[in-house]
PATORLUM-882707 format. One record per residue: residue number from 1; residue in three letters; x negated, z negated, y negated of N, C-alpha, C in turn. Coordinates in Angstrom, 1 decimal. Last residue first. Example, Ala and Ser with C-alpha at 12.3 -4.5 7.8 and 13.67 -1.06 7.14 Angstrom:
2
+-----+-----+--------+--------+--------+--------+--------+--------+--------+--------+--------+
|   n | res |   n_c1 |   n_c3 |   n_c2 |  ca_c1 |  ca_c3 |  ca_c2 |   c_c1 |   c_c3 |   c_c2 |
+-----+-----+--------+--------+--------+--------+--------+--------+--------+--------+--------+
|   2 | ser |  -12.8 |   -7.1 |    2.2 |  -13.7 |   -7.1 |    1.1 |  -12.9 |   -7.9 |    0.0 |
|   1 | ala |  -13.2 |   -7.8 |    5.7 |  -12.3 |   -7.8 |    4.5 |  -13.2 |   -7.8 |    3.3 |
+-----+-----+--------+--------+--------+--------+--------+--------+--------+--------+--------+
This chain:
121
+-----+-----+--------+--------+--------+--------+--------+--------+--------+--------+--------+
|   n | res |   n_c1 |   n_c3 |   n_c2 |  ca_c1 |  ca_c3 |  ca_c2 |   c_c1 |   c_c3 |   c_c2 |
+-----+-----+--------+--------+--------+--------+--------+--------+--------+--------+--------+
| 121 | gln | -111.4 |  -77.0 |  -93.9 | -110.6 |  -76.1 |  -93.1 | -109.3 |  -76.8 |  -92.7 |
| 120 | gln | -113.1 |  -77.2 |  -96.8 | -112.3 |  -78.0 |  -95.9 | -111.3 |  -77.1 |  -95.2 |
| 119 | val | -116.3 |  -76.5 |  -98.0 | -115.0 |  -76.0 |  -97.6 | -114.3 |  -76.8 |  -96.6 |
| 118 | glu | -118.0 |  -77.8 | -100.4 | -117.8 |  -78.1 |  -99.0 | -116.4 |  -77.6 |  -98.7 |
| 117 | ala | -117.4 |  -76.9 | -103.0 | -118.6 |  -76.4 | -102.3 | -118.5 |  -76.7 | -100.8 |
| 116 | pro | -113.9 |  -76.1 | -103.4 | -115.1 |  -77.0 | -103.5 | -116.2 |  -76.4 | -102.7 |
| 115 | glu | -112.6 |  -73.4 | -105.1 | -112.7 |  -74.0 | -103.8 | -114.0 |  -74.9 | -103.9 |
| 114 | arg | -111.3 |  -73.9 | -108.4 | -112.3 |  -73.3 | -107.5 | -112.3 |  -74.1 | -106.2 |
| 113 | arg | -108.0 |  -73.3 | -109.6 | -109.1 |  -74.2 | -109.3 | -110.1 |  -73.4 | -108.5 |
| 112 | leu | -105.1 |  -73.1 | -111.5 | -106.2 |  -72.4 | -110.9 | -107.4 |  -73.3 | -110.8 |
| 111 | gln | -102.1 |  -74.9 | -110.8 | -103.3 |  -74.8 | -111.5 | -104.3 |  -73.9 | -110.8 |
| 110 | tyr |  -98.7 |  -76.0 | -111.1 |  -99.7 |  -75.1 | -110.5 | -100.9 |  -75.0 | -111.4 |
| 109 | thr |  -96.6 |  -78.8 | -110.6 |  -97.1 |  -77.8 | -111.4 |  -98.2 |  -77.0 | -110.6 |
| 108 | glu |  -94.0 |  -81.3 | -110.6 |  -94.8 |  -80.3 | -109.8 |  -95.3 |  -79.2 | -110.8 |
| 107 | phe |  -92.8 |  -84.6 | -110.3 |  -93.3 |  -83.5 | -111.1 |  -94.0 |  -82.5 | -110.2 |
| 106 | ser |  -90.1 |  -86.9 | -109.6 |  -91.2 |  -86.0 | -109.2 |  -91.5 |  -84.9 | -110.2 |
| 105 | leu |  -89.2 |  -90.2 | -109.6 |  -89.2 |  -89.0 | -110.4 |  -90.3 |  -88.1 | -110.0 |
| 104 | lys |  -87.4 |  -92.7 | -107.8 |  -88.6 |  -91.8 | -107.9 |  -88.3 |  -90.6 | -108.8 |
| 103 | arg |  -86.9 |  -96.2 | -107.3 |  -86.4 |  -94.8 | -107.7 |  -87.6 |  -94.0 | -107.9 |
| 102 | glu |  -86.3 |  -99.0 | -105.2 |  -87.2 |  -98.1 | -105.9 |  -86.5 |  -96.8 | -106.2 |
| 101 | ala |  -85.0 | -102.3 | -105.8 |  -84.9 | -101.0 | -105.2 |  -85.7 | -100.0 | -105.9 |
| 100 | gly |  -84.9 | -104.8 | -106.9 |  -86.2 | -104.2 | -106.5 |  -86.1 | -102.9 | -105.8 |
|  99 | thr |  -82.7 | -106.1 | -107.9 |  -82.7 | -105.8 | -106.4 |  -84.1 | -105.3 | -106.0 |
|  98 | thr |  -82.8 | -106.2 | -110.6 |  -83.1 | -107.4 | -109.8 |  -83.2 | -107.2 | -108.3 |
|  97 | gly |  -83.9 | -103.0 | -111.7 |  -83.2 | -104.2 | -111.8 |  -83.7 | -105.4 | -111.0 |
|  96 | thr |  -86.1 | -101.0 | -109.7 |  -85.0 | -101.1 | -110.6 |  -84.4 | -102.5 | -110.6 |
|  95 | lys |  -89.4 |  -99.8 | -109.8 |  -88.5 | -100.7 | -109.2 |  -87.3 | -100.9 | -110.3 |
|  94 | trp |  -90.6 |  -96.4 | -109.5 |  -90.4 |  -97.6 | -110.2 |  -89.3 |  -98.5 | -109.6 |
|  93 | ile |  -92.9 |  -93.7 | -109.3 |  -92.0 |  -94.6 | -108.6 |  -91.8 |  -95.9 | -109.4 |
|  92 | val |  -93.6 |  -90.4 | -109.7 |  -93.6 |  -91.7 | -110.4 |  -92.5 |  -92.6 | -109.8 |
|  91 | asp |  -95.5 |  -88.1 | -108.1 |  -94.3 |  -88.9 | -108.0 |  -94.5 |  -90.1 | -108.8 |
|  90 | leu |  -96.8 |  -84.9 | -108.4 |  -96.9 |  -86.2 | -108.9 |  -95.5 |  -86.9 | -108.8 |
|  89 | thr |  -98.6 |  -82.1 | -107.2 |  -97.3 |  -82.9 | -107.2 |  -97.7 |  -84.3 | -107.7 |
|  88 | ile |  -99.9 |  -78.9 | -107.6 | -100.1 |  -80.4 | -107.8 |  -98.8 |  -81.1 | -108.0 |
|  87 | arg | -101.3 |  -76.3 | -105.9 | -100.0 |  -76.9 | -106.2 | -100.2 |  -78.4 | -106.4 |
|  86 | ser | -103.6 |  -73.9 | -106.9 | -103.3 |  -75.2 | -106.3 | -102.0 |  -75.7 | -106.8 |
|  85 | leu | -105.1 |  -70.8 | -106.2 | -104.0 |  -71.5 | -106.9 | -103.7 |  -72.8 | -106.1 |
|  84 | leu | -108.7 |  -70.2 | -106.5 | -107.4 |  -70.3 | -105.8 | -106.3 |  -71.0 | -106.6 |
|  83 | ile | -111.8 |  -68.7 | -106.4 | -110.7 |  -69.2 | -107.2 | -109.4 |  -69.1 | -106.5 |
|  82 | glu | -114.6 |  -69.9 | -104.5 | -113.4 |  -69.0 | -104.6 | -112.4 |  -69.6 | -105.5 |
|  81 | gly | -116.5 |  -71.9 | -104.1 | -116.4 |  -71.2 | -105.4 | -115.3 |  -70.2 | -105.6 |
|  80 | pro | -116.8 |  -71.2 | -100.6 | -117.1 |  -72.1 | -101.7 | -117.1 |  -71.3 | -103.1 |
|  79 | ser | -114.0 |  -69.5 |  -99.1 | -115.5 |  -69.6 |  -99.3 | -115.7 |  -70.4 | -100.6 |
|  78 | arg | -111.7 |  -69.4 |  -96.3 | -112.1 |  -69.7 |  -97.7 | -113.6 |  -69.8 |  -97.9 |
|  77 | glu | -109.5 |  -68.0 |  -94.4 | -110.9 |  -68.1 |  -94.5 | -111.3 |  -68.2 |  -96.0 |
|  76 | pro | -106.7 |  -68.0 |  -94.8 | -107.3 |  -68.9 |  -93.8 | -108.8 |  -69.0 |  -93.9 |
|  75 | ser | -105.9 |  -68.0 |  -98.3 | -106.3 |  -67.3 |  -97.1 | -106.8 |  -68.3 |  -96.1 |
|  74 | ser | -103.2 |  -70.0 |  -99.7 | -104.6 |  -69.6 |  -99.6 | -104.8 |  -68.8 |  -98.3 |
|  73 | arg | -100.7 |  -71.0 | -100.7 | -100.8 |  -69.7 | -100.1 | -102.2 |  -69.2 | -100.1 |
|  72 | phe | -102.2 |  -73.4 | -102.5 | -100.9 |  -72.7 | -102.5 | -101.2 |  -71.3 | -101.9 |
|  71 | arg | -103.6 |  -76.5 | -101.6 | -103.8 |  -75.0 | -101.8 | -102.5 |  -74.3 | -101.6 |
|  70 | ala | -102.6 |  -79.4 | -103.3 | -102.7 |  -78.6 | -102.1 | -102.9 |  -77.2 | -102.4 |
|  69 | ala | -102.8 |  -82.7 | -104.4 | -103.1 |  -81.3 | -104.7 | -103.2 |  -80.6 | -103.4 |
|  68 | arg | -100.9 |  -85.5 | -105.4 | -101.5 |  -84.7 | -104.3 | -101.7 |  -83.3 | -104.8 |
|  67 | ala | -100.2 |  -88.9 | -106.4 | -100.4 |  -87.5 | -106.7 | -101.1 |  -86.8 | -105.5 |
|  66 | glu |  -98.1 |  -91.5 | -107.4 |  -98.8 |  -90.9 | -106.3 |  -99.0 |  -89.4 | -106.6 |
|  65 | trp |  -97.7 |  -94.6 | -109.3 |  -97.7 |  -93.1 | -109.1 |  -98.5 |  -92.7 | -107.9 |
|  64 | arg |  -95.5 |  -97.2 | -110.6 |  -96.7 |  -96.7 | -109.9 |  -96.6 |  -95.2 | -109.8 |
|  63 | phe |  -94.1 | -100.0 | -112.4 |  -94.3 |  -98.5 | -112.3 |  -95.6 |  -98.2 | -111.6 |
|  62 | arg |  -94.2 | -102.8 | -112.3 |  -92.9 | -102.1 | -112.0 |  -93.2 | -100.6 | -111.7 |
|  61 | glu |  -96.6 | -103.9 | -112.9 |  -95.9 | -104.4 | -111.8 |  -94.7 | -103.5 | -111.3 |
|  60 | asp |  -98.3 | -100.8 | -114.0 |  -98.0 | -102.2 | -114.2 |  -97.2 | -102.7 | -112.9 |
|  59 | trp |  -99.4 |  -98.5 | -113.1 |  -99.4 |  -98.8 | -114.5 |  -99.2 | -100.3 | -114.8 |
|  58 | arg | -101.4 |  -97.5 | -110.4 | -100.3 |  -98.3 | -110.9 | -100.5 |  -98.5 | -112.4 |
|  57 | gly | -102.0 |  -94.9 | -108.0 | -102.4 |  -95.8 | -109.0 | -101.1 |  -96.6 | -109.5 |
|  56 | glu | -103.4 |  -92.6 | -105.5 | -102.3 |  -93.4 | -106.2 | -102.9 |  -94.4 | -107.1 |
|  55 | ile | -103.7 |  -89.5 | -103.8 | -104.3 |  -90.6 | -104.6 | -103.1 |  -91.4 | -105.3 |
|  54 | thr | -103.7 |  -87.8 | -100.8 | -102.8 |  -88.5 | -101.8 | -103.7 |  -89.6 | -102.5 |
|  53 | gln | -105.1 |  -84.7 | -100.1 | -105.2 |  -86.2 | -100.0 | -104.3 |  -86.7 | -101.1 |
|  52 | asp | -105.4 |  -82.0 | -100.4 | -104.7 |  -82.5 |  -99.2 | -104.9 |  -84.0 |  -99.0 |
|  51 | phe | -108.2 |  -82.0 | -102.6 | -107.1 |  -81.2 | -101.9 | -106.7 |  -82.0 | -100.7 |
|  50 | pro | -108.5 |  -84.6 | -105.1 | -109.0 |  -83.8 | -104.0 | -107.8 |  -83.1 | -103.3 |
|  49 | leu | -109.0 |  -84.8 | -108.5 | -107.9 |  -84.8 | -107.5 | -108.2 |  -84.0 | -106.3 |
|  48 | glu | -111.9 |  -86.5 | -109.3 | -111.2 |  -85.2 | -109.3 | -110.1 |  -85.4 | -108.2 |
|  47 | ala | -111.9 |  -89.8 | -110.6 | -112.2 |  -88.9 | -109.5 | -111.4 |  -87.6 | -109.7 |
|  46 | thr | -112.9 |  -92.8 | -112.1 | -112.4 |  -91.5 | -112.3 | -112.8 |  -90.6 | -111.1 |
|  45 | gly | -112.0 |  -96.0 | -110.5 | -112.7 |  -95.1 | -111.5 | -112.1 |  -93.8 | -111.5 |
|  44 | asn | -110.4 |  -97.4 | -108.8 | -111.8 |  -97.3 | -108.4 | -112.6 |  -96.5 | -109.4 |
|  43 | glu | -107.9 |  -97.1 | -109.7 | -108.5 |  -98.4 | -109.8 | -110.0 |  -98.4 | -109.6 |
|  42 | thr | -108.2 |  -93.9 | -111.3 | -107.6 |  -94.8 | -110.3 | -108.2 |  -96.1 | -110.5 |
|  41 | thr | -107.6 |  -91.1 | -113.2 | -108.2 |  -92.4 | -113.2 | -107.4 |  -93.3 | -112.2 |
|  40 | ala | -108.4 |  -87.8 | -112.4 | -107.4 |  -88.9 | -112.4 | -108.1 |  -90.2 | -112.4 |
|  39 | gly | -109.7 |  -85.3 | -114.7 | -109.6 |  -86.0 | -113.4 | -108.5 |  -87.1 | -113.5 |
|  38 | ala | -109.6 |  -83.6 | -117.0 | -110.8 |  -84.0 | -116.4 | -110.7 |  -84.7 | -115.1 |
|  37 | ser | -106.5 |  -82.2 | -116.5 | -107.7 |  -82.1 | -117.3 | -108.9 |  -82.6 | -116.6 |
|  36 | leu | -104.5 |  -82.7 | -114.8 | -104.8 |  -81.3 | -115.0 | -106.1 |  -81.1 | -115.8 |
|  35 | leu | -104.3 |  -85.5 | -114.9 | -104.7 |  -84.9 | -113.6 | -105.1 |  -83.4 | -113.8 |
|  34 | glu | -103.3 |  -85.8 | -117.5 | -104.6 |  -86.3 | -117.2 | -105.1 |  -85.7 | -115.9 |
|  33 | asn | -100.8 |  -84.6 | -117.3 | -101.8 |  -84.0 | -118.2 | -103.2 |  -84.5 | -117.9 |
|  32 | leu |  -99.7 |  -86.5 | -115.5 |  -99.9 |  -85.1 | -115.1 | -100.9 |  -84.4 | -116.0 |
|  31 | lys |  -99.7 |  -88.8 | -117.1 | -100.5 |  -88.7 | -116.0 | -100.8 |  -87.3 | -115.5 |
|  30 | ser |  -97.8 |  -87.9 | -119.1 |  -99.1 |  -88.3 | -119.5 | -100.1 |  -88.2 | -118.3 |
|  29 | gln |  -95.5 |  -87.5 | -117.5 |  -96.1 |  -86.4 | -118.3 |  -97.5 |  -86.7 | -118.7 |
|  28 | gly |  -95.2 |  -90.2 | -116.5 |  -95.5 |  -89.0 | -115.6 |  -96.1 |  -87.9 | -116.3 |
|  27 | leu |  -94.5 |  -91.6 | -118.8 |  -95.7 |  -92.0 | -118.0 |  -96.1 |  -90.8 | -117.1 |
|  26 | leu |  -92.1 |  -90.3 | -119.5 |  -93.2 |  -90.3 | -120.4 |  -94.5 |  -90.6 | -119.7 |
|  25 | leu |  -90.5 |  -90.8 | -117.2 |  -90.8 |  -89.5 | -117.6 |  -92.0 |  -89.4 | -118.5 |
|  24 | ala |  -90.5 |  -93.6 | -117.2 |  -91.1 |  -92.9 | -116.0 |  -91.4 |  -91.5 | -116.4 |
|  23 | arg |  -89.0 |  -94.0 | -119.5 |  -90.4 |  -94.5 | -119.4 |  -91.1 |  -93.8 | -118.3 |
|  22 | glu |  -86.6 |  -93.0 | -118.6 |  -87.2 |  -92.4 | -119.8 |  -88.7 |  -92.8 | -119.8 |
|  21 | pro |  -85.9 |  -94.7 | -116.5 |  -86.2 |  -93.3 | -116.2 |  -86.9 |  -92.6 | -117.4 |
|  20 | ala |  -85.7 |  -97.2 | -118.1 |  -86.7 |  -97.0 | -117.0 |  -86.9 |  -95.5 | -116.7 |
|  19 | glu |  -83.6 |  -96.7 | -119.9 |  -84.9 |  -97.1 | -120.4 |  -85.9 |  -96.8 | -119.3 |
|  18 | ile |  -81.0 |  -96.3 | -119.1 |  -81.8 |  -95.1 | -119.2 |  -83.2 |  -95.4 | -119.6 |
|  17 | arg |  -80.0 |  -98.9 | -118.9 |  -80.0 |  -98.1 | -117.7 |  -80.9 |  -96.9 | -117.9 |
|  16 | ala |  -80.1 |  -99.8 | -121.6 |  -81.0 | -100.5 | -120.6 |  -81.1 |  -99.6 | -119.3 |
|  15 | ala |  -78.1 |  -98.2 | -122.7 |  -79.5 |  -98.1 | -123.1 |  -80.4 |  -98.7 | -122.1 |
|  14 | asn |  -75.8 |  -99.2 | -121.3 |  -76.2 |  -97.8 | -121.1 |  -77.7 |  -97.6 | -121.6 |
|  13 | arg |  -75.8 | -101.8 | -122.3 |  -76.0 | -101.6 | -120.8 |  -76.4 | -100.2 | -120.6 |
|  12 | leu |  -75.3 | -101.3 | -125.0 |  -76.6 | -102.0 | -124.6 |  -76.8 | -101.8 | -123.1 |
|  11 | ala |  -72.8 | -100.2 | -124.9 |  -73.9 |  -99.4 | -125.4 |  -75.2 | -100.0 | -125.0 |
|  10 | gly |  -71.4 | -102.5 | -124.0 |  -71.4 | -101.3 | -123.2 |  -72.6 | -100.3 | -123.6 |
|   9 | ser |  -71.7 | -104.1 | -126.2 |  -72.3 | -104.5 | -124.9 |  -72.4 | -103.3 | -124.0 |
|   8 | phe |  -70.2 | -102.6 | -128.1 |  -71.6 | -102.9 | -128.3 |  -72.3 | -103.3 | -127.0 |
|   7 | leu |  -67.6 | -102.7 | -127.1 |  -68.3 | -101.4 | -127.3 |  -69.8 | -101.6 | -127.4 |
|   6 | gly |  -67.1 | -105.4 | -127.2 |  -67.1 | -104.7 | -125.9 |  -67.8 | -103.4 | -126.0 |
|   5 | leu |  -67.2 | -105.9 | -129.9 |  -68.2 | -106.5 | -129.1 |  -68.3 | -105.8 | -127.7 |
|   4 | leu |  -64.9 | -104.4 | -130.6 |  -66.2 | -104.0 | -131.2 |  -67.4 | -104.6 | -130.3 |
|   3 | ala |  -63.0 | -105.9 | -129.4 |  -63.2 | -104.5 | -129.0 |  -64.5 | -104.0 | -129.5 |
|   2 | ala |  -63.1 | -108.3 | -130.8 |  -63.4 | -108.3 | -129.4 |  -63.7 | -106.9 | -128.9 |
|   1 | met |  -62.2 | -107.5 | -133.3 |  -63.6 | -107.9 | -133.2 |  -64.0 | -107.9 | -131.7 |
+-----+-----+--------+--------+--------+--------+--------+--------+--------+--------+--------+
């Protein structure tokens, strides 16, 4: 009986250890889909993911995110409306256990976008 309880408690510890990374993965996939579609929802409302700026948000006390879009190998001279490839990165950061140490899971994807009307050099 003691051996069975030992196996059970070990299985519970393993399940608890993978719960946070699995949740971070699901939250990150959902947020990345949101960023690639209509825009990103932040505390201030909905906004398109701007180039070369970090936007951030929080799901709860434990999980938060940071996202950034950058031009990928763009020409030095850009014109409004030009189609370009953007690199989108998303970091999901969460606090672990009682120590409060942070862990991070990073996502990266690419998307075709138009250069904004106001060209930022």
